[in-house]
Structures are given as structure tokens and as C-alpha cells.
C-alpha positions in Angstrom: 84.5 -15.5 5.1 86.0 -12.2 6.3 83.7 -10.4 3.9 80.6 -12.1 5.2 81.5 -11.4 8.8 82.3 -7.8 7.9 79.0 -7.5 6.1 77.1 -9.1 9.0 78.8 -6.7 11.4 77.9 -3.7 9.3 74.3 -4.9 8.9 74.1 -5.5 12.7 75.6 -2.0 13.4 73.2 -0.4 10.9 70.3 -2.1 12.5 71.4 -0.9 15.9 71.8 2.7 14.7 68.3 2.5 13.1 66.7 1.1 16.3 68.4 3.8 18.4 67.3 6.6 16.0 63.8 5.2 15.9 63.6 5.2 19.7 64.9 8.8 19.8 62.4 9.8 17.1 59.5 8.4 19.1 60.6 10.5 22.1 60.8 13.7 20.1 57.2 13.1 19.0 56.2 13.8 22.6 58.2 16.9 23.1 55.5 19.2 21.9 53.0 18.6 24.7 52.7 18.5 28.4 52.5 15.1 30.0 51.6 16.5 33.4 48.4 18.0 31.9 47.4 14.8 30.2 47.9 12.7 33.3 45.8 15.0 35.5 48.8 17.0 36.8 48.5 20.6 37.8 50.5 22.2 35.0 47.8 23.5 32.6 46.3 26.9 32.2 43.1 28.3 30.9 43.0 31.8 29.5 39.8 33.8 30.1 38.6 35.2 26.8 37.9 38.7 28.2 41.1 38.9 30.2 39.2 38.6 33.5 39.5 36.4 36.6 38.9 32.7 36.2 36.9 30.9 38.9 36.8 27.1 38.8 33.6 25.3 39.6 34.0 21.7 40.7 36.7 19.5 39.2 37.1 22.1 36.4 33.7 21.0 35.1 32.9 24.7 34.5 34.5 28.1 35.0 33.2 31.6 35.7 35.0 34.6 34.3 34.7 37.9 36.3 35.5 41.1 34.4 35.7 44.4 36.3 34.6 47.7 34.6 36.2 50.3 36.9 34.5 53.4 35.4 31.0 51.9 35.6 31.5 50.1 39.0 30.4 46.9 37.4 31.4 43.3 37.5 30.4 41.0 34.7 30.2 37.3 35.3 30.4 34.9 32.4 29.4 31.2 32.8 31.8 29.0 30.7 32.8 25.5 30.1 35.8 23.8 31.8 38.2 25.0 29.1 37.1 28.6 29.1 36.2 28.3 25.5 32.4 28.1 25.2 29.7 30.1 27.0 27.1 28.1 28.9 23.6 29.5 29.2 21.8 29.0 32.5 18.3 30.0 33.6 19.3 31.6 36.9 17.2 34.7 37.9 20.3 36.0 39.9 23.6 34.9 41.3 24.6 36.1 44.8 28.2 36.8 45.8 29.5 38.1 49.1 32.8 40.1 48.9 34.9 41.2 51.9 35.8 44.8 51.3 37.8 46.6 54.0 36.8 43.9 56.4 33.1 44.4 55.8 30.9 42.0 53.9 29.3 43.4 50.7 26.6 41.5 48.8 26.5 41.6 45.0 23.5 40.4 43.2 24.3 39.5 39.6 21.4 39.9 37.2 21.0 38.1 33.8 21.8 40.1 30.7 20.2 39.6 27.3 22.3 39.8 24.2 20.6 40.2 20.8 23.8 39.4 18.9 23.9 35.9 20.5 20.2 35.4 21.0 20.7 35.2 24.7 17.7 36.3 26.8 17.0 36.9 30.5 16.4 33.3 31.7 18.7 31.8 29.0 22.1 33.6 29.2 25.7 33.1 30.1 26.3 36.8 31.1 25.3 38.3 34.5 26.2 41.8 35.8 26.3 43.5 39.2 27.0 47.1 40.1 28.3 48.8 43.2 30.3 52.0 43.9 33.0 50.1 45.8 33.9 48.2 42.6 35.3 51.5 41.3 37.9 51.7 44.0 38.5 48.1 45.2 40.8 46.1 42.9 41.4 43.2 45.3 38.9 41.3 47.5 38.0 37.9 48.8 34.6 36.5 47.8 32.2 33.6 48.2 29.7 32.7 45.5 26.6 31.4 47.4 25.3 28.9 44.8 25.1 28.4 41.1 23.6 25.6 39.1 25.2 24.8 35.7 23.7 22.0 33.5 22.1 20.3 36.6 25.3 20.5 38.8 25.0 22.7 41.9 28.1 24.5 43.2 27.9 26.0 46.7 30.1 28.3 48.7 32.7 28.8 46.0 35.5 30.8 47.5 38.0 32.9 45.5 40.1 36.0 45.4 39.6 38.8 42.9 41.6 39.2 40.8 43.6 36.0 41.5 40.7 33.5 41.1 40.8 30.1 42.8 42.9 28.0 40.5 46.2 28.4 42.3 48.1 25.3 41.4 51.5 26.7 42.2 50.7 27.2 45.9 48.4 24.3 46.5 45.6 26.6 47.7 42.7 25.6 45.5 39.1 24.6 45.9 39.1 21.7 43.4 40.6 18.3 42.9 42.3 16.9 39.9 
């Protein structure tokens, strides 16, 4: 009788250890990813492919990436998906942006750029460029993108800072909702 009680106790103890270990193992399976990002939290980050400034459009439906070429006095604007992974071609003839430089408004008109390597053409491109002398000397400015339409969705008066962008989750100062 003592042997069967001892055996039952050992079997019960072993089952408890296995259940505890299984529960811990399931928890470890989740350690490699961010629950806040999955649940719509603010702790996710997108890396612009050209190292530029990310600008969020809408509820992260799309992004723009702005890249400054100091020597040329040029800003490049790339239209991208919500993850900053794929370029989105749009038919825009131009994209207008107003920057505040030394307290004065400066208008930039971004023009479409063709790219033989990707087959992009003026009227079907993801890349737009604007040039101005002040871009050579001004590394930080506030800006408002007047309007842009991407895949049928219009985005108006998109405000951001260059080079910070407008996705400032850490300070709560952002122009989109999650």
C-alpha cells in the first residue's frame, strides 16, 4: 500500500512539474516579439530604406520618406507603404509642401522623377524631387504637405518636422491614431 501511495505521489508530482514547465514554455514562446505592437500599441518602429525622414500618412496606411541632398540643395520624396518596405507609384503631376525657414514660409514643388531601372515614368512614379538653395543650409524646419492622394486616399495638411518626421510616439505629439 505504501508503494502505491508513494508511486501515486511521484506521478502526481511529476505531472505538476510537467504542467508548470509547459506553462513556462508557452510564455517563453512569446518572449521574441512585442505585444504592444501587435495590440496597436505605440512601440513599433519603421526604418526608412534611404535613411531619410519618415512621414506618416493617415493611420500608418502609407509613409513618405524625405531624403536631403545637402550639396545639390535637393529633397527627394518617396511614396511608400505603411511599413516603409514597398514603393507606391502615384500619378501626381506635383506635390506641394510649405516649409517654415527662419520664420518665413518657403514653398517647395516636388516634381515626379522617372527611373529606367524600375520602369517608373513621370505620371507613374514613387519618387518626387524639389530643389531650393535654402535646403543646402537648413537642416531643421517645420513643414506642411498640402495634399497627396495615394491609392484613392487623400491626405491633406500633413504637418511634420524635418528631420524628425511626425511619428513621435514617445512624446504623444503625432498626427495619426492607432
